[in-house]
DOSEKE-625695 format. One line per field, with one value per residue (C-alpha): residue in three letters; chain; x, y, z. Coordinates in Angstrom, 3 decimals, padded with zeros to 6 digits. Layout:
# residues N
type: c(ALA, ...) .
mol: c(A, ...) .
px: c(X, ...) .
py: c(Y, ...) .
pz: c(Z, ...) .
***
This chain:
# residues 549
type: c(UNK, UNK, UNK, UNK, UNK, UNK, UNK, UNK, UNK, UNK, UNK, UNK, UNK, UNK, UNK, UNK, UNK, UNK, UNK, UNK, UNK, UNK, UNK, UNK, UNK, UNK, UNK, UNK, UNK, UNK, UNK, UNK, UNK, UNK, UNK, UNK, UNK, UNK, UNK, UNK, UNK, UNK, UNK, UNK, UNK, UNK, UNK, UNK, UNK, UNK, UNK, UNK, UNK, UNK, UNK, UNK, UNK, UNK, UNK, UNK, UNK, UNK, UNK, UNK, UNK, UNK, UNK, UNK, UNK, UNK, UNK, UNK, UNK, UNK, UNK, UNK, UNK, UNK, UNK, UNK, UNK, UNK, UNK, UNK, UNK, UNK, UNK, UNK, UNK, UNK, UNK, UNK, UNK, UNK, UNK, UNK, UNK, UNK, UNK, UNK, UNK, UNK, UNK, UNK, UNK, UNK, UNK, UNK, UNK, UNK, UNK, UNK, UNK, UNK, UNK, UNK, UNK, UNK, UNK, UNK, UNK, UNK, UNK, UNK, UNK, UNK, UNK, UNK, UNK, UNK, UNK, UNK, UNK, UNK, UNK, UNK, UNK, UNK, UNK, UNK, UNK, UNK, UNK, UNK, UNK, UNK, UNK, UNK, UNK, UNK, UNK, UNK, UNK, UNK, UNK, UNK, UNK, UNK, UNK, UNK, UNK, UNK, UNK, UNK, UNK, UNK, UNK, UNK, UNK, UNK, UNK, UNK, UNK, UNK, UNK, UNK, UNK, UNK, UNK, UNK, UNK, UNK, UNK, UNK, UNK, UNK, UNK, UNK, UNK, UNK, UNK, UNK, UNK, UNK, UNK, UNK, UNK, UNK, UNK, UNK, UNK, UNK, UNK, UNK, UNK, UNK, UNK, UNK, UNK, UNK, UNK, UNK, UNK, UNK, UNK, UNK, UNK, UNK, UNK, UNK, UNK, UNK, UNK, UNK, UNK, UNK, UNK, UNK, UNK, UNK, UNK, UNK, UNK, UNK, UNK, UNK, UNK, UNK, UNK, UNK, UNK, UNK, UNK, UNK, UNK, UNK, UNK, UNK, UNK, UNK, UNK, UNK, UNK, UNK, UNK, UNK, UNK, UNK, UNK, UNK, UNK, UNK, UNK, UNK, UNK, UNK, UNK, UNK, UNK, UNK, UNK, UNK, UNK, UNK, UNK, UNK, UNK, UNK, UNK, UNK, UNK, UNK, UNK, UNK, UNK, UNK, UNK, UNK, UNK, UNK, UNK, UNK, UNK, UNK, UNK, UNK, UNK, UNK, UNK, UNK, UNK, UNK, UNK, UNK, UNK, UNK, UNK, UNK, UNK, UNK, UNK, UNK, UNK, UNK, UNK, UNK, UNK, UNK, UNK, UNK, UNK, UNK, UNK, UNK, UNK, UNK, UNK, UNK, UNK, UNK, UNK, UNK, UNK, UNK, UNK, UNK, UNK, UNK, UNK, UNK, UNK, UNK, UNK, UNK, UNK, UNK, UNK, UNK, UNK, UNK, UNK, UNK, UNK, UNK, UNK, UNK, UNK, UNK, UNK, UNK, UNK, UNK, UNK, UNK, UNK, UNK, UNK, UNK, UNK, UNK, UNK, UNK, UNK, UNK, UNK, UNK, UNK, UNK, UNK, UNK, UNK, UNK, UNK, UNK, UNK, UNK, UNK, UNK, UNK, UNK, UNK, UNK, UNK, UNK, UNK, UNK, UNK, UNK, UNK, UNK, UNK, UNK, UNK, UNK, UNK, UNK, UNK, UNK, UNK, UNK, UNK, UNK, UNK, UNK, UNK, UNK, UNK, UNK, UNK, UNK, UNK, UNK, UNK, UNK, UNK, UNK, UNK, UNK, UNK, UNK, UNK, UNK, UNK, UNK, UNK, UNK, UNK, UNK, UNK, UNK, UNK, UNK, UNK, UNK, UNK, UNK, UNK, UNK, UNK, UNK, UNK, UNK, UNK, UNK, UNK, UNK, UNK, UNK, UNK, UNK, UNK, UNK, UNK, UNK, UNK, UNK, UNK, UNK, UNK, UNK, UNK, UNK, UNK, UNK, UNK, UNK, UNK, UNK, UNK, UNK, UNK, UNK, UNK, UNK, UNK, UNK, UNK, UNK, UNK, UNK, UNK, UNK, UNK, UNK, UNK, UNK, UNK, UNK, UNK, UNK, UNK, UNK, UNK, UNK, UNK, UNK, UNK, UNK, UNK, UNK, UNK, UNK, UNK, UNK, UNK, UNK, UNK, UNK, UNK, UNK, UNK, UNK, UNK, UNK, UNK, UNK, UNK, UNK, UNK, UNK, UNK, UNK, UNK, UNK, UNK, UNK, UNK, UNK, UNK, UNK, UNK, UNK, UNK, UNK, UNK, UNK, UNK, UNK, UNK) .
mol: c(A, A, A, A, A, A, A, A, A, A, A, A, A, A, A, A, A, A, A, A, A, A, A, A, A, A, A, A, A, A, A, A, A, A, A, A, A, A, A, A, A, A, A, A, A, A, A, A, A, A, A, A, A, A, A, A, A, A, A, A, A, A, A, A, A, A, A, A, A, A, A, A, A, A, A, A, A, A, A, A, A, A, A, A, A, A, A, A, A, A, A, A, A, A, A, A, A, A, A, A, A, A, A, A, A, A, A, A, A, A, A, A, A, A, A, A, A, A, A, A, A, A, A, A, A, A, A, A, A, A, A, A, A, A, A, A, A, A, A, A, A, A, A, A, A, A, A, A, A, A, A, A, A, A, A, A, A, A, A, A, A, A, A, A, A, A, A, A, A, A, A, A, A, A, A, A, A, A, A, A, A, A, A, A, A, A, A, A, A, A, A, A, A, A, A, A, A, A, A, A, A, A, A, A, A, A, A, A, A, A, A, A, A, A, A, A, A, A, A, A, A, A, A, A, A, A, A, A, A, A, A, A, A, A, A, A, A, A, A, A, A, A, A, A, A, A, A, A, A, A, A, A, A, A, A, A, A, A, A, A, A, A, A, A, A, A, A, A, A, A, A, A, A, A, A, A, A, A, A, A, A, A, A, A, A, A, A, A, A, A, A, A, A, A, A, A, A, A, A, A, A, A, A, A, A, A, A, A, A, A, A, A, A, A, A, A, A, A, A, A, A, A, A, A, A, A, A, A, A, A, A, A, A, A, A, A, A, A, A, A, A, A, A, A, A, A, A, A, A, A, A, A, A, A, A, A, A, A, A, A, A, A, A, A, A, A, A, A, A, A, A, A, A, A, A, A, A, A, A, A, A, A, A, A, A, A, A, A, A, A, A, A, A, A, A, A, A, A, A, A, A, A, A, A, A, A, A, A, A, A, A, A, A, A, A, A, A, A, A, A, A, A, A, A, A, A, A, A, A, A, A, A, A, A, A, A, A, A, A, A, A, A, A, A, A, A, A, A, A, A, A, A, A, A, A, A, A, A, A, A, A, A, A, A, A, A, A, A, A, A, A, A, A, A, A, A, A, A, A, A, A, A, A, A, A, A, A, A, A, A, A, A, A, A, A, A, A, A, A, A, A, A, A, A, A, A, A, A, A, A, A, A, A, A, A, A, A, A, A, A, A, A, A, A, A, A, A, A, A, A, A, A, A, A, A, A, A, A, A, A, A, A, A, A, A, A, A, A, A) .
px: c(-010.871, -014.167, -016.488, -014.471, -013.239, -012.952, -009.635, -009.793, -006.958, -008.844, -005.897, -004.928, -001.377, -001.805, -003.735, -000.760, 001.746, -001.216, -002.261, 001.331, 001.785, -001.287, -000.505, 002.891, 001.088, -001.383, 001.072, 003.483, 000.829, -001.039, 002.199, 001.887, 004.343, 003.827, 003.990, 002.793, 004.553, 002.447, 002.735, 003.849, 006.537, 008.257, 007.490, 009.220, 007.876, 009.568, 006.700, 004.516, 006.995, 007.008, 003.518, 003.175, 006.051, 004.370, 001.004, 002.577, 004.084, 000.605, -000.663, 001.640, 001.014, -002.771, -003.931, -006.351, -008.218, -009.221, -008.733, -007.937, -006.640, -005.586, -009.147, -010.380, -009.055, -010.860, -009.682, -006.322, -006.389, -007.911, -005.201, -002.390, -004.145, -004.944, -001.216, 000.197, -003.211, -000.968, 002.309, 001.269, -001.110, 002.114, 004.327, 001.676, 002.254, 005.462, 005.368, 002.683, 005.165, 007.552, 006.239, 004.846, 009.248, 009.922, 008.000, 007.931, 011.904, 012.283, 014.769, 016.655, 019.731, 021.699, 022.099, 024.000, 026.927, 030.242, 031.868, 031.528, 030.145, 026.225, 024.445, 020.683, 018.175, 015.065, 011.654, 009.883, 006.317, 004.370, 005.534, 001.484, 001.588, 003.128, 000.189, -001.890, 000.195, 000.446, -003.407, -004.055, -002.168, -003.625, -006.971, -006.646, -004.986, -007.990, -010.309, -009.062, -009.790, -007.021, -003.985, -006.711, -008.213, -004.963, -002.959, -004.289, -004.058, -000.438, 000.826, 004.251, 002.881, 001.929, 004.842, 006.499, 004.363, 004.825, 008.832, 008.665, 006.467, 009.257, 011.874, 009.818, 009.962, 014.097, 014.203, 011.785, 013.807, 017.324, 018.244, 018.738, 021.287, 017.991, 015.989, 018.578, 018.736, 014.599, 014.662, 017.456, 015.890, 012.603, 013.644, 016.335, 013.425, 009.690, 009.466, 012.215, 010.497, 011.333, 014.091, 012.830, 012.162, 016.020, 017.087, 015.253, 015.626, 019.179, 019.720, 018.052, 020.366, 023.347, 022.569, 021.088, 024.641, 022.666, 024.637, 027.997, 029.029, 031.095, 028.583, 025.734, 027.822, 028.362, 025.237, 023.892, 026.374, 025.754, 022.159, 022.267, 023.781, 022.122, 018.997, 020.077, 021.163, 017.585, 015.288, 017.246, 018.267, 014.322, 012.908, 015.414, 014.649, 010.676, 010.785, 012.962, 015.447, 018.030, 016.496, 016.207, 012.762, 012.891, 015.395, 012.995, 010.623, 012.217, 013.930, 010.333, 008.861, 012.073, 014.603, 011.081, 008.482, 006.109, 003.852, 002.132, 000.558, -001.807, -003.090, -001.490, -002.233, -001.868, 001.500, -000.299, -002.781, -001.140, -001.350, -004.761, -006.571, -004.933, -003.771, -007.182, -008.852, -006.442, -006.877, -010.022, -010.982, -007.707, -005.921, -006.966, -005.309, -001.816, -000.745, -001.499, 001.337, 003.120, 001.553, 002.667, -000.819, -000.830, 000.387, -000.545, 000.837, 001.528, 005.175, 008.275, 010.950, 014.601, 016.028, 013.465, 014.085, 017.454, 017.615, 015.976, 018.398, 018.322, 017.452, 014.254, 013.316, 013.217, 011.641, 009.093, 008.262, 007.461, 004.079, 005.856, 006.727, 009.659, 009.529, 008.318, 009.447, 012.387, 010.508, 007.844, 009.557, 011.579, 008.126, 007.093, 009.853, 009.169, 005.785, 006.790, 009.692, 007.447, 005.111, 007.101, 006.519, 003.265, 001.302, 000.079, -001.827, -002.796, -001.253, 002.124, 002.497, 000.940, 004.632, 003.649, 000.671, 001.779, 003.690, 001.083, -001.022, 002.053, 001.592, -002.128, -001.878, 000.663, -001.816, -004.619, -002.471, -002.043, -005.541, -006.600, -003.843, -004.991, -008.456, -008.087, -005.496, -007.156, -009.007, -005.630, -004.250, -007.208, -008.149, -007.690, -009.778, -013.196, -015.818, -017.349, -014.338, -013.191, -016.190, -015.966, -012.400, -012.971, -016.195, -013.788, -010.898, -013.335, -015.133, -012.286, -010.642, -014.664, -014.011, -010.515, -013.012, -015.458, -012.893, -012.146, -015.409, -016.239, -013.440, -014.454, -017.989, -016.096, -014.426, -017.838, -018.937, -015.831, -016.366, -020.199, -018.927, -015.608, -017.585, -019.464, -016.404, -015.820, -018.695, -016.434, -015.563, -019.361, -020.294, -017.744, -019.794, -022.824, -021.864, -020.727, -024.392, -026.059, -023.733, -023.892, -027.948, -028.615, -025.445, -024.657, -024.218, -022.108, -019.392, -016.454, -018.224, -018.488, -016.430, -016.072, -014.992, -013.968, -013.233, -010.944, -013.618, -014.521, -010.866, -010.001, -012.612, -012.455, -011.084, -008.080, -006.535, -007.830, -011.276, -011.401, -010.346, -012.450, -015.457, -014.264, -013.507, -016.376, -015.284, -016.823, -014.567, -012.196, -010.508, -009.055, -009.401, -011.963, -013.652, -014.912, -012.898, -011.703, -013.382, -011.531, -011.740, -010.385, -009.426, -008.762, -006.114, -003.106, -002.605, -001.024, -001.059, -005.193, -006.175, -007.615, -009.824, -011.846, -014.446, -017.303, -019.121, -016.750, -017.685, -020.605, -020.469, -019.333, -018.464, -018.353, -019.785, -021.649, -024.882, -025.938, -023.781, -025.947, -026.490, -026.103, -028.509, -028.019, -029.585, -027.356, -026.876, -024.113, -024.226, -021.173, -019.355, -020.656, -021.161, -022.148, -025.341, -024.881, -028.586, -030.442, -026.968, -027.399, -024.839, -025.741, -024.565, -025.480, -025.187, -021.803, -021.122, -023.654, -023.502, -024.223, -025.478, -024.952, -028.803, -029.657, -027.063) .
py: c(-004.299, -004.871, -003.648, -000.623, 000.273, 003.755, 005.221, 007.390, 008.158, 010.060, 012.478, 015.179, 014.161, 011.176, 012.046, 013.721, 010.632, 008.335, 011.066, 011.559, 007.821, 007.884, 010.740, 009.415, 006.107, 007.855, 010.557, 007.776, 005.782, 008.116, 010.368, 013.430, 013.945, 016.005, 015.960, 017.222, 019.806, 020.754, 018.573, 018.102, 015.752, 014.221, 010.090, 007.840, 007.138, 003.269, 001.907, 003.544, 003.392, -000.395, -000.515, 001.451, -000.263, -003.488, -001.939, -000.698, -004.094, -005.688, -002.730, -003.559, -007.124, -006.893, -006.725, -002.976, -004.698, -007.467, -004.931, -000.948, -000.943, 002.698, 003.536, 002.170, 004.755, 002.775, -000.495, 000.291, 001.998, -001.399, -003.891, -001.364, -002.194, -005.938, -005.699, -004.523, -006.778, -009.763, -009.043, -008.569, -012.041, -013.610, -012.363, -013.756, -017.022, -017.239, -016.402, -019.388, -021.779, -020.413, -021.129, -024.668, -025.500, -023.813, -026.167, -029.299, -029.469, -027.639, -026.072, -022.974, -021.764, -022.277, -019.342, -020.588, -021.989, -019.780, -021.301, -019.515, -022.961, -022.363, -025.214, -025.963, -027.333, -029.196, -026.723, -028.633, -028.576, -031.279, -032.140, -032.200, -028.514, -027.647, -028.685, -026.359, -023.367, -022.410, -022.217, -020.599, -017.644, -017.039, -017.353, -015.301, -012.435, -012.708, -012.331, -009.109, -005.457, -003.132, -005.674, -007.109, -003.561, -001.584, -004.288, -002.673, 000.922, 002.894, 003.980, 003.753, 001.762, -000.994, -001.624, -001.164, -004.359, -006.233, -005.950, -006.854, -009.542, -010.970, -010.570, -012.370, -015.109, -014.954, -015.316, -018.033, -019.860, -019.114, -016.480, -013.382, -011.927, -011.377, -010.557, -007.581, -006.688, -006.039, -003.903, -001.756, -001.560, -000.577, 001.941, 003.328, 003.437, 003.433, 004.166, 005.450, 004.631, 000.936, 001.854, 000.727, -002.344, -002.920, -001.769, -004.063, -006.688, -006.213, -006.110, -009.231, -011.075, -009.966, -011.411, -014.779, -014.052, -015.041, -011.813, -010.889, -006.741, -007.240, -008.897, -006.533, -003.910, -005.221, -005.451, -002.260, -000.225, -002.315, -002.551, 001.456, 002.513, 000.526, 001.780, 005.236, 004.606, 003.352, 005.892, 008.843, 009.008, 008.354, 010.787, 013.758, 013.430, 013.200, 015.958, 017.895, 018.904, 016.421, 014.330, 011.413, 011.128, 009.043, 011.172, 014.725, 012.445, 011.900, 014.961, 016.430, 013.503, 013.345, 016.717, 019.079, 016.831, 018.099, 015.107, 015.968, 018.920, 016.517, 014.710, 013.731, 010.933, 008.940, 006.591, 003.529, 004.505, 001.621, -001.103, -000.110, 000.901, 000.517, -003.469, -004.163, -002.611, -004.627, -007.918, -007.939, -010.958, -012.490, -010.849, -013.309, -016.259, -014.457, -015.044, -018.870, -019.150, -018.701, -020.888, -024.521, -026.450, -030.535, -032.332, -035.438, -038.524, -039.781, -041.731, -040.241, -041.919, -042.360, -039.795, -037.323, -038.191, -038.316, -034.781, -032.489, -031.500, -030.856, -026.887, -027.621, -030.629, -027.846, -026.020, -028.553, -029.445, -025.182, -023.439, -021.284, -021.908, -020.352, -020.994, -017.445, -015.556, -014.081, -013.490, -011.643, -009.374, -007.682, -006.432, -005.575, -003.621, -001.510, -000.566, 000.459, 002.961, 004.094, 005.098, 007.539, 009.693, 012.109, 010.987, 007.940, 006.106, 002.326, 001.906, 003.031, -000.206, -002.436, -004.026, -005.308, -007.290, -010.501, -011.494, -011.081, -013.083, -015.504, -015.607, -016.171, -019.171, -020.873, -020.166, -021.786, -024.915, -026.084, -025.768, -028.287, -030.115, -030.415, -030.998, -033.899, -036.009, -036.277, -039.253, -041.085, -039.373, -041.167, -044.346, -046.263, -043.683, -044.565, -043.819, -041.191, -039.044, -039.165, -037.689, -035.044, -034.435, -034.279, -031.765, -029.482, -029.949, -029.348, -026.901, -024.627, -025.187, -023.783, -020.903, -020.132, -020.829, -018.301, -015.525, -015.822, -015.867, -012.792, -011.230, -012.100, -010.472, -007.424, -006.927, -007.025, -003.868, -002.641, -002.904, -001.616, 001.591, 002.398, 001.915, 005.088, 006.942, 007.756, 010.399, 012.214, 009.363, 008.240, 012.217, 011.484, 008.625, 010.088, 013.327, 011.656, 009.153, 012.933, 014.672, 011.350, 011.899, 015.606, 017.439, 014.835, 018.237, 020.175, 017.649, 019.836, 023.095, 021.185, 022.444, 021.251, 022.363, 019.784, 021.411, 019.747, 017.731, 015.974, 015.341, 013.793, 011.217, 009.090, 011.485, 009.841, 011.484, 007.846, 008.832, 012.505, 010.754, 008.039, 011.154, 013.757, 011.400, 009.666, 007.342, 006.826, 003.927, 002.655, -000.012, 003.103, 005.821, 007.669, 010.087, 013.531, 015.625, 015.892, 018.131, 020.647, 019.642, 021.809, 021.198, 023.146, 022.047, 020.703, 020.265, 023.846, 022.942, 021.789, 024.514, 027.049, 030.137, 030.194, 032.463, 030.000, 031.728, 030.325, 026.485, 024.844, 022.135, 022.076, 019.036, 020.258, 019.988, 022.932, 022.568, 026.021, 028.067, 030.783, 030.790, 026.951, 024.242, 020.681, 017.545, 015.156, 014.509, 012.047, 010.346, 010.399, 010.467, 006.889, 006.194, 003.059, 003.041, 000.193, 000.649, 000.688, -001.606, 000.669, 002.286, 005.855, 008.810, 012.117, 014.525, 014.869, 016.049, 017.975, 017.751, 021.326, 022.655, 026.625, 028.005, 028.123, 025.618) .
pz: c(000.106, -001.602, 000.786, 001.637, -001.571, -001.695, -000.188, 003.095, 005.853, 009.214, 010.221, 007.740, 007.926, 006.938, 004.018, 002.915, 002.651, 001.692, -000.809, -002.232, -002.717, -004.766, -006.904, -007.769, -009.029, -010.722, -012.314, -013.471, -014.975, -017.002, -018.140, -016.219, -013.693, -010.862, -007.226, -004.320, -002.228, 000.893, 003.396, 006.924, 005.999, 003.283, 002.503, 000.385, -003.162, -003.447, -002.189, -004.374, -007.598, -007.298, -007.283, -010.148, -012.174, -011.617, -012.820, -015.761, -016.891, -016.719, -018.539, -021.491, -021.232, -021.604, -025.186, -025.205, -027.512, -024.923, -022.150, -021.775, -018.486, -018.209, -019.448, -016.627, -013.673, -010.509, -012.190, -011.884, -008.554, -007.294, -009.122, -006.790, -003.544, -004.637, -005.601, -001.974, -000.106, -001.929, -000.424, 003.460, 002.591, 001.317, 004.341, 006.962, 005.113, 005.276, 008.444, 009.406, 007.597, 009.674, 012.635, 011.537, 010.804, 014.397, 016.569, 013.830, 014.244, 017.707, 017.868, 019.284, 019.537, 022.983, 024.845, 027.358, 024.431, 025.429, 021.764, 018.629, 017.156, 017.062, 019.148, 019.713, 021.801, 021.601, 022.497, 024.874, 023.422, 021.808, 018.010, 017.514, 018.259, 014.856, 012.730, 014.220, 015.071, 011.539, 010.784, 014.227, 013.288, 009.923, 011.173, 014.348, 012.047, 009.459, 012.484, 013.519, 011.972, 011.331, 009.939, 006.844, 006.764, 006.306, 004.719, 001.041, 002.091, 000.432, 003.995, 005.229, 008.318, 005.622, 004.053, 007.149, 008.485, 005.796, 005.715, 009.893, 009.747, 007.210, 009.515, 011.983, 009.427, 009.272, 012.674, 013.467, 010.847, 012.874, 010.623, 012.805, 010.042, 007.517, 010.287, 010.774, 007.697, 006.905, 010.283, 008.929, 005.638, 006.986, 009.334, 006.786, 004.148, 005.260, 009.206, 011.167, 014.377, 013.909, 015.132, 018.171, 017.068, 015.710, 019.283, 021.092, 018.759, 018.194, 021.750, 022.554, 019.496, 021.075, 024.779, 023.173, 021.158, 018.103, 016.834, 017.341, 017.838, 014.531, 012.272, 013.534, 012.880, 009.189, 008.776, 009.890, 007.838, 004.601, 004.930, 005.844, 002.709, 000.331, 001.625, 001.247, -002.632, -002.989, -001.457, -002.131, -005.452, -005.976, -003.382, -004.206, -007.640, -007.012, -004.563, -006.280, -003.413, -001.831, 000.942, 002.973, 003.676, 007.346, 008.430, 008.082, 009.956, 012.569, 013.379, 013.296, 015.843, 018.399, 018.068, 017.424, 019.193, 016.729, 016.830, 019.987, 017.430, 016.434, 019.526, 022.972, 024.667, 028.077, 028.377, 028.707, 025.832, 023.536, 026.152, 027.619, 024.820, 020.979, 021.313, 022.996, 019.985, 017.742, 019.226, 020.655, 022.325, 020.690, 023.657, 025.509, 023.894, 024.307, 027.897, 027.265, 025.169, 028.653, 030.478, 030.701, 029.875, 030.776, 027.804, 026.316, 028.082, 024.456, 024.503, 022.655, 021.410, 022.280, 020.509, 021.104, 025.393, 025.012, 022.633, 025.879, 027.932, 031.583, 031.056, 029.298, 031.509, 034.334, 032.686, 031.587, 035.208, 036.043, 035.274, 032.915, 028.699, 028.061, 024.149, 022.702, 025.547, 024.095, 020.749, 022.822, 025.163, 022.761, 020.853, 024.350, 024.901, 021.556, 022.485, 025.648, 024.056, 021.794, 024.872, 025.606, 022.217, 023.640, 019.943, 019.744, 016.838, 016.778, 013.443, 014.821, 016.528, 013.615, 013.094, 016.650, 016.055, 014.026, 017.009, 018.997, 017.245, 017.023, 020.967, 020.671, 017.783, 019.810, 022.760, 021.164, 019.600, 023.048, 023.688, 020.420, 021.357, 024.754, 024.597, 021.638, 022.751, 026.249, 024.348, 024.434, 027.651, 029.764, 028.213, 031.899, 033.620, 034.307, 031.962, 034.073, 035.312, 031.932, 030.197, 033.063, 032.433, 028.635, 028.921, 030.569, 028.470, 025.281, 026.922, 027.094, 023.917, 023.014, 024.907, 022.649, 019.836, 020.533, 021.413, 017.679, 016.613, 018.810, 017.035, 013.676, 014.814, 015.946, 012.304, 010.887, 012.916, 012.417, 008.316, 008.539, 010.648, 008.481, 004.744, 005.858, 006.140, 002.653, 001.322, -000.404, -002.620, -002.893, -003.971, -006.895, -008.002, -007.609, -009.086, -011.732, -012.518, -012.268, -015.254, -017.386, -016.662, -016.989, -018.629, -021.610, -024.091, -021.890, -020.684, -020.978, -019.687, -016.390, -013.726, -010.403, -007.052, -003.890, -000.126, 002.112, 004.207, 000.537, -000.341, 003.091, 003.033, -000.582, -002.883, -004.997, -008.603, -009.688, -008.826, -010.514, -014.245, -013.776, -012.980, -015.296, -018.614, -020.785, -023.018, -026.194, -027.012, -024.169, -026.720, -029.157, -026.513, -027.826, -024.992, -023.894, -021.307, -018.954, -017.431, -014.437, -011.211, -008.747, -004.591, -001.267, 000.836, -000.881, -004.889, -005.997, -009.432, -009.129, -006.916, -009.101, -007.714, -004.704, -006.383, -006.083, -009.127, -011.414, -010.572, -012.009, -009.084, -005.754, -003.705, 000.185, 003.680, 003.620, 003.076, 002.459, -000.356, -002.135, -005.729, -005.449, -004.948, -003.392, -005.911, -003.640, 000.439, 001.194, 004.701, 007.041, 010.472, 011.628, 015.462, 016.900, 018.790, 021.039, 022.555, 019.661, 018.216, 014.921, 012.740, 012.633, 010.255, 009.545, 006.751, 005.824, 002.433, -000.247, -003.914, -005.088, -008.355, -009.499, -009.998, -013.960, -014.759) .
***
């Protein structure tokens, strides 16, 4: 969030939903509520409204004499992103604690129970696994690029991923009804495609008798009605028409099938490209969750032995570990069903990645247990044979750590590439610096035009406010400005004239504009040159000034 501190969304359809969220927050905080209405599909403002409300409370609490928060728009934008990042971090921490409890207590609901009373059996895994799985889950998640990168970006996918992660937490805590509530709520408000995940997980719960059909219907109807009471009034007010945003998105993608207008990928793209890109080398740890590795020979207590029924004993004799299978299969089913939609993006399957990380963490914790329990397990062996086996086991464990380390190296490479994707935002900063140095006497006469390419690569309303006001005394709100900024492509209220001779400055992708001269050039369009192992960029955005100004 600090390195890539400028907002950017690569696709135009994403830019609208993101820009609407940033727009409503900026409008709410600065008391000039007007909205964008040129968009492909509407999205809810509920998440943005919650974040802006928290920011407003913080602004009231902090005295202006200490720090006048509204006069620092980029700080406000950072604070909003920080809140969302903290919500995401909290969700992953809660999931890690749920995993620790799940493997420590070792209770799973028995699917063979024929009575209405819930019955539980012990999972057949070393208790020591619970000591490591929580930390490995957080480490693996932090070592990847996409989840941490998008965790502070105001996209519907980010809000949905947070809530789905909390639903997994409830599931591991043996609270399937809470899991269903989270999934229905997320489907109705933030991402209608979570309906597919709700279907696969709900079907699993019904088959395993974790939920009855009657209970599932009650949860679905009550949570659905509550969700509609939240989203419909708020979004209808802000969109200025009666609207349920996610229903319109569902209609656009499913009935009209218009999402394919923005690109079509092969059926297997999620499995062959998206998941390997999202997980990187930590994907190699996922299969280990379903392979039974050699366990420690540490003696179990009599109570523990008696609690393991014949079904679990037969599982332990085989090579397959089924402890996480009923969690993992529904998530894979979600991705499989989603693959039928022609248009695909990696962000669409973000809600599935935490469960893959759970499996990777379980596999890594088993490697840890196998490697470091070997010294107690083979004390009676001859020294040479024992050392040889220890060397192999710990070598395998180091390979697992190496996959995490290489994934972390990938995040460094991706981060350095991604920070070059914001030439529009960088151009705003450089334009402000130029204006402060060269046009101190003409501040109110400045008129800037921003084209679509610049607007999509880092220009937000917070950035516009930051460059257009010049504060003489922030504590007392003494300032000059704002000067006028017009943008192309959206924001009808700010669109203005397209006659370039009216503008004093242009932020544009065009290098040559009659009547203007280039005062700065910003690099962008990064790509990785693997042969020379460097990131190459090219001229992307030009700052132009009118001749004679």
